DRENDO-1510 file (C-alpha; in Angstrom, 1 decimal, always signed):
<recs>
REC; n; res; u; v; w
REC; 1; UNK; -12.3; +41.2; -4.2 .
REC; 2; UNK; -14.7; +38.3; -4.8 .
REC; 3; UNK; -15.3; +36.4; -1.5 .
REC; 4; UNK; -17.5; +33.6; -2.7 .
REC; 5; UNK; -15.8; +30.4; -1.6 .
REC; 6; UNK; -16.9; +28.6; -4.8 .
REC; 7; UNK; -15.2; +31.0; -7.2 .
REC; 8; UNK; -11.7; +29.5; -7.0 .
REC; 9; UNK; -10.4; +27.2; -9.8 .
REC; 10; UNK; -7.4; +24.9; -9.8 .
REC; 11; UNK; -5.7; +23.7; -13.0 .
REC; 12; UNK; -2.7; +21.5; -13.4 .
REC; 13; UNK; -0.6; +19.8; -16.1 .
REC; 14; UNK; +2.5; +17.8; -16.6 .
REC; 15; UNK; +4.3; +18.4; -19.9 .
REC; 16; UNK; +7.4; +16.3; -20.3 .
REC; 17; UNK; +9.3; +16.6; -17.0 .
REC; 18; UNK; +7.7; +20.0; -16.1 .
REC; 19; UNK; +4.6; +20.4; -13.9 .
REC; 20; UNK; +2.3; +23.4; -13.9 .
REC; 21; UNK; -0.2; +24.5; -11.4 .
REC; 22; UNK; -2.6; +27.5; -11.8 .
REC; 23; UNK; -4.8; +28.9; -9.1 .
REC; 24; UNK; -7.5; +31.4; -10.1 .
REC; 25; UNK; -9.8; +33.5; -7.9 .
REC; 26; UNK; -10.4; +32.9; -4.2 .
REC; 27; UNK; -8.6; +29.7; -3.0 .
REC; 28; UNK; -9.8; +28.6; +0.4 .
REC; 29; UNK; -9.8; +25.4; +2.4 .
REC; 30; UNK; -12.9; +23.9; +0.8 .
REC; 31; UNK; -10.7; +23.6; -2.4 .
REC; 32; UNK; -7.9; +22.0; -0.4 .
REC; 33; UNK; -8.8; +18.4; -1.4 .
REC; 34; UNK; -8.7; +19.3; -5.1 .
REC; 35; UNK; -5.4; +21.1; -4.7 .
REC; 36; UNK; -3.9; +18.2; -2.8 .
REC; 37; UNK; -5.1; +15.7; -5.4 .
REC; 38; UNK; -3.8; +17.9; -8.3 .
REC; 39; UNK; -0.4; +18.2; -6.7 .
REC; 40; UNK; -0.3; +14.5; -6.0 .
REC; 41; UNK; -1.0; +13.8; -9.6 .
REC; 42; UNK; +1.7; +16.2; -10.7 .
REC; 43; UNK; +4.3; +14.4; -8.8 .
REC; 44; UNK; +3.2; +10.8; -9.5 .
REC; 45; UNK; +2.9; +10.9; -13.3 .
REC; 46; UNK; +6.5; +11.4; -14.2 .
REC; 47; UNK; +9.8; +12.3; -12.7 .
REC; 48; UNK; +9.2; +16.1; -12.4 .
REC; 49; UNK; +12.3; +18.2; -12.8 .
REC; 50; UNK; +10.7; +21.6; -12.5 .
REC; 51; UNK; +7.5; +23.2; -11.2 .
REC; 52; UNK; +5.7; +26.4; -12.1 .
REC; 53; UNK; +2.9; +27.7; -9.9 .
REC; 54; UNK; +0.9; +30.4; -11.6 .
REC; 55; UNK; -0.8; +32.8; -9.2 .
REC; 56; UNK; -1.3; +35.6; -11.7 .
REC; 57; UNK; -5.1; +35.3; -11.4 .
REC; 58; UNK; -5.3; +34.4; -7.8 .
REC; 59; UNK; -7.1; +36.9; -5.6 .
REC; 60; UNK; -6.7; +35.3; -2.2 .
REC; 61; UNK; -5.2; +32.0; -0.8 .
REC; 62; UNK; -5.9; +30.9; +2.7 .
REC; 63; UNK; -3.4; +29.3; +5.0 .
REC; 64; UNK; -4.5; +25.7; +4.2 .
REC; 65; UNK; -3.9; +26.2; +0.5 .
REC; 66; UNK; -0.7; +28.1; +1.2 .
REC; 67; UNK; +0.5; +25.1; +3.2 .
REC; 68; UNK; -0.2; +22.8; +0.3 .
REC; 69; UNK; +1.9; +25.1; -1.9 .
REC; 70; UNK; +4.6; +24.8; +0.7 .
REC; 71; UNK; +4.4; +21.0; +0.1 .
REC; 72; UNK; +4.9; +21.7; -3.6 .
REC; 73; UNK; +8.3; +23.3; -2.7 .
REC; 74; UNK; +9.4; +20.4; -0.4 .
REC; 75; UNK; +8.4; +17.8; -3.0 .
REC; 76; UNK; +10.2; +19.7; -5.8 .
REC; 77; UNK; +13.3; +20.0; -3.7 .
REC; 78; UNK; +13.2; +16.3; -2.9 .
REC; 79; UNK; +12.7; +15.2; -6.5 .
REC; 80; UNK; +14.5; +17.7; -8.6 .
REC; 81; UNK; +16.8; +19.4; -6.1 .
REC; 82; UNK; +15.6; +22.8; -7.2 .
REC; 83; UNK; +13.2; +25.4; -6.0 .
REC; 84; UNK; +10.0; +25.6; -7.9 .
REC; 85; UNK; +8.8; +28.9; -9.4 .
REC; 86; UNK; +5.8; +31.0; -8.3 .
REC; 87; UNK; +4.5; +33.6; -10.8 .
REC; 88; UNK; +2.5; +36.3; -9.0 .
REC; 89; UNK; +1.8; +39.8; -10.2 .
REC; 90; UNK; -0.3; +41.1; -7.2 .
REC; 91; UNK; +1.7; +43.1; -4.6 .
REC; 92; UNK; -0.5; +42.0; -1.7 .
REC; 93; UNK; -0.2; +38.3; -2.6 .
REC; 94; UNK; +3.6; +38.7; -3.0 .
REC; 95; UNK; +3.7; +40.4; +0.4 .
REC; 96; UNK; +1.9; +37.5; +2.0 .
REC; 97; UNK; +4.2; +35.0; +0.2 .
REC; 98; UNK; +7.3; +36.7; +1.5 .
REC; 99; UNK; +5.9; +37.0; +5.0 .
REC; 100; UNK; +5.3; +33.2; +5.1 .
REC; 101; UNK; +8.8; +32.5; +3.9 .
REC; 102; UNK; +7.9; +31.4; +0.4 .
REC; 103; UNK; +10.8; +33.4; -1.1 .
REC; 104; UNK; +13.1; +31.0; +0.7 .
REC; 105; UNK; +11.7; +27.8; -0.9 .
REC; 106; UNK; +10.3; +29.2; -4.2 .
REC; 107; UNK; +11.7; +31.4; -6.9 .
REC; 108; UNK; +9.3; +34.3; -6.9 .
REC; 109; UNK; +8.6; +35.9; -10.4 .
REC; 110; UNK; +6.7; +39.1; -10.3 .
REC; 111; UNK; +6.5; +39.7; -14.1 .
REC; 112; UNK; +3.6; +38.2; -16.0 .
REC; 113; UNK; +4.2; +35.0; -18.0 .
REC; 114; UNK; +2.2; +33.5; -20.8 .
REC; 115; UNK; +0.6; +30.1; -20.2 .
REC; 116; UNK; +3.0; +27.3; -21.2 .
REC; 117; UNK; +0.8; +24.2; -21.0 .
REC; 118; UNK; -2.7; +22.9; -21.6 .
REC; 119; UNK; -4.1; +22.7; -18.1 .
REC; 120; UNK; -6.7; +20.2; -16.8 .
REC; 121; UNK; -9.4; +21.3; -14.3 .
REC; 122; UNK; -8.8; +19.8; -10.9 .
REC; 123; UNK; -12.5; +19.9; -10.1 .
REC; 124; UNK; -12.8; +16.4; -11.7 .
REC; 125; UNK; -10.4; +15.0; -9.2 .
REC; 126; UNK; -12.4; +15.6; -6.0 .
REC; 127; UNK; -15.9; +15.8; -7.3 .
REC; 128; UNK; -18.1; +18.6; -6.2 .
REC; 129; UNK; -17.6; +18.2; -2.5 .
REC; 130; UNK; -16.3; +21.3; -0.7 .
REC; 131; UNK; -15.7; +19.5; +2.6 .
REC; 132; UNK; -11.9; +19.6; +3.2 .
REC; 133; UNK; -10.0; +16.6; +4.4 .
REC; 134; UNK; -8.9; +17.3; +8.0 .
REC; 135; UNK; -5.6; +15.4; +7.4 .
REC; 136; UNK; -4.9; +17.7; +4.4 .
REC; 137; UNK; -5.7; +20.8; +6.5 .
REC; 138; UNK; -3.4; +19.6; +9.3 .
REC; 139; UNK; -0.6; +18.7; +6.9 .
REC; 140; UNK; -0.8; +22.1; +5.2 .
REC; 141; UNK; -0.4; +24.0; +8.4 .
REC; 142; UNK; +2.5; +21.8; +9.5 .
REC; 143; UNK; +4.1; +22.5; +6.1 .
REC; 144; UNK; +3.9; +26.3; +6.7 .
REC; 145; UNK; +5.7; +25.8; +10.0 .
REC; 146; UNK; +8.4; +23.7; +8.4 .
REC; 147; UNK; +9.3; +26.3; +5.7 .
REC; 148; UNK; +9.5; +29.2; +8.1 .
REC; 149; UNK; +9.9; +28.9; +11.9 .
REC; 150; UNK; +8.2; +32.3; +12.4 .
REC; 151; UNK; +5.0; +30.6; +11.1 .
REC; 152; UNK; +4.9; +28.3; +14.1 .
REC; 153; UNK; +3.6; +31.0; +16.4 .
REC; 154; UNK; +0.9; +31.8; +13.9 .
REC; 155; UNK; -0.4; +28.3; +13.4 .
REC; 156; UNK; +0.6; +26.3; +16.5 .
REC; 157; UNK; -2.9; +26.7; +18.0 .
REC; 158; UNK; -4.5; +25.6; +14.7 .
REC; 159; UNK; -2.3; +22.5; +14.5 .
REC; 160; UNK; -3.1; +21.6; +18.2 .
REC; 161; UNK; -6.8; +22.1; +17.6 .
REC; 162; UNK; -6.7; +19.9; +14.5 .
REC; 163; UNK; -4.7; +17.2; +16.2 .
REC; 164; UNK; -7.1; +17.3; +19.1 .
REC; 165; UNK; -10.1; +17.0; +16.8 .
REC; 166; UNK; -8.5; +14.1; +15.0 .
REC; 167; UNK; -8.6; +12.2; +18.3 .
REC; 168; UNK; -6.1; +9.9; +16.9 .
REC; 169; UNK; -2.7; +9.7; +18.7 .
REC; 170; UNK; -1.1; +8.2; +15.6 .
REC; 171; UNK; -2.2; +11.2; +13.5 .
REC; 172; UNK; -1.0; +13.7; +16.1 .
REC; 173; UNK; +2.4; +11.9; +16.4 .
REC; 174; UNK; +3.0; +11.3; +12.7 .
REC; 175; UNK; +4.2; +14.9; +12.0 .
REC; 176; UNK; +3.6; +14.7; +8.2 .
REC; 177; UNK; +0.7; +13.4; +6.2 .
REC; 178; UNK; +1.7; +13.1; +2.5 .
REC; 179; UNK; -0.2; +14.9; -0.3 .
REC; 180; UNK; -3.0; +12.7; -1.7 .
REC; 181; UNK; -1.5; +10.2; -4.1 .
REC; 182; UNK; +2.1; +10.7; -3.2 .
REC; 183; UNK; +4.5; +8.5; -1.2 .
REC; 184; UNK; +5.5; +9.9; +2.2 .
REC; 185; UNK; +8.7; +11.9; +2.5 .
REC; 186; UNK; +12.0; +10.2; +3.5 .
REC; 187; UNK; +12.8; +9.8; +7.2 .
REC; 188; UNK; +13.7; +13.2; +8.6 .
REC; 189; UNK; +11.9; +15.0; +5.8 .
REC; 190; UNK; +13.4; +17.2; +3.1 .
REC; 191; UNK; +16.1; +19.6; +3.8 .
REC; 192; UNK; +15.3; +23.3; +3.1 .
REC; 193; UNK; +18.1; +25.8; +2.9 .
REC; 194; UNK; +17.1; +29.4; +3.7 .
</recs>
């Protein structure tokens, strides 16, 4: 496995009322700002009715970026009333997705799919900075806890540390920070059915 943090790539597109997101290589928190901005753009350009997340070429995804994918599920459920699709052909990635509860909020497809859209590189959205936005990292970990209660014991210390570092009572009490470029979720947040 390639462990260079700069090897990950994020691509996105909106075609008609369908959104596509493709993650390639090693996807770690330094790429979280790009991922957050790409997802925000996907949901603000048009009324998205379906989302496909392509992980066929993803080697590794850290918890911050997994949390941002969890936000994809909640936004898709809010806007379209349906679970988005994740395409992943790697057994280890699929095992992690299931252990985090992604099979409850996404439709997991383990068979390869051909690309269906011309994708834009998300690198242009966030420039070359690899410094993650602490609010994005905090929101991502909260999202993981929202989709699967078992994740709370894994990430509660991380969330508390990030809230402490924020030093902002308002940030710590807010509960949810929206993806970059998207409006906040409705009061009470989206409803996820297991």
